Structures are given as structure tokens and as C-alpha cells.
C-alpha positions in Angstrom: 34.4 29.2 11.7 34.5 30.4 15.3 31.6 29.7 17.7 31.1 33.5 18.1 30.8 34.0 14.4 28.3 31.2 14.0 26.3 32.6 16.9 26.0 35.9 15.2 24.6 34.3 12.1 22.0 32.2 13.9 18.8 33.5 15.3 18.2 33.5 19.1 14.9 31.6 18.6 16.7 28.7 16.7 19.5 28.6 19.3 16.9 28.3 22.1 15.1 25.5 20.3 18.2 23.5 19.9 19.1 24.0 23.6 15.6 22.9 24.6 15.8 19.8 22.4 19.1 18.9 24.1 17.7 19.6 27.6 20.2 22.4 28.3 19.3 24.8 31.1 19.9 28.3 29.9 19.4 30.3 33.1 18.4 33.9 33.1 19.1 36.3 30.2 21.1 33.9 28.0 23.0 35.6 25.1 23.4 34.0 21.7 27.1 33.4 22.3 26.4 31.7 25.7 23.8 29.4 24.1 26.1 28.6 21.1 28.9 27.6 23.5 26.5 25.2 25.3 24.9 23.4 22.4 26.7 20.7 20.4 28.9 22.2 17.7 27.6 19.9 15.0 24.1 21.2 15.4 25.3 24.8 15.5 27.2 24.2 12.2 24.2 22.6 10.6 22.0 25.6 11.7 24.4 28.2 10.3 24.9 26.1 7.1 21.1 26.1 6.5 20.8 29.9 7.0 23.6 30.6 4.5 21.7 29.0 1.6 
């Protein structure tokens, strides 16, 4: 699955929490896709996998 597709399935709140946990600076007005590209892919896949169930 593409990063963009996974970003659409995840919530913005969850993506921001993962970024904060990994000490990733988001800057101003981050979009879901921008955050998804910055966070580790394994964590993004785990997040999307949980929401599918």
C-alpha cells in the first residue's frame, strides 16, 4: 500500500501522536500526507492495520 493511501486511512490526531513520539518537527500546517512521509513506515503500517480491524 502506498504512503498516501495509508495517510488517508489514518487520523490526523494519530499521525501527530506518532510524530511527537519520534521527536519529529512538523512545522506549520502539516498535512496528513506530509506527516505520513516523515514518520517510520512500520509505525504507519501498524496504525493503518489497527484501524482496518
